[in-house]
C-alpha angles and dihedrals in degrees: 000000000000107000125184120195115202146143115277117258124237088243108130093220091052090049090052090048090053092049090049091050092050095048090047091051092046090051092050096044102035102018094231132118129228107310119183092209091061103022103041090125092056093050088052097033094147094052095045101042115008108037096031120094117248092016133104142176121213130197133191108217128200097193105305094340124099108225101168140013141192133176136196129195141152115294108264107162124124102213109155092219091061097043109137091004104081125034137178089246098061107015127070122194130213120229139176102011100172130160124190109248091239091058101045122119092035098100096256095128091051091050093049092046088051090054092047092050091048090050092048092052091048090052091054101255114148098199141016127223133200140161127214138171127256092219088067096089100209099035104089096041090048095051093042090052087059093053100264117140130204114248100175133006114201125208091218127132089266095052088230121198117191115209139186139190127191111228 
């Protein structure tokens, strides 16, 4: 396995390939199709991650095949419990960390997160936010192993855990 992790190109066919990979992974993991309410950033991948300042989209490539993704952008959520705590100026947020099932347990997620954290530091962010779901068996142990800590656990239908790491 010869994997290359890099930033996505502005090439329209590569952007479409990334969208296709993400929607395929979401279907396999969550059993839902493309839904604008939840996947607006994927539909507008270029605007959210490639053209936007202080944002980036990373891919892990096995030859010409995308096998993992991860994105970082300025924090832009409107959760009441984080009002006046996180801002787009000092807080990055992680999005769309997905690894093809056939490539898991090879350290790809760690490598992509490392690239996202490096990018966030270089862009002047002082911390990085993410949310995950407790029903994803490996999610919390993975993020905790990278130094992220849970700030709030919601009792919502998605079993959402909000996490932060100081950079």
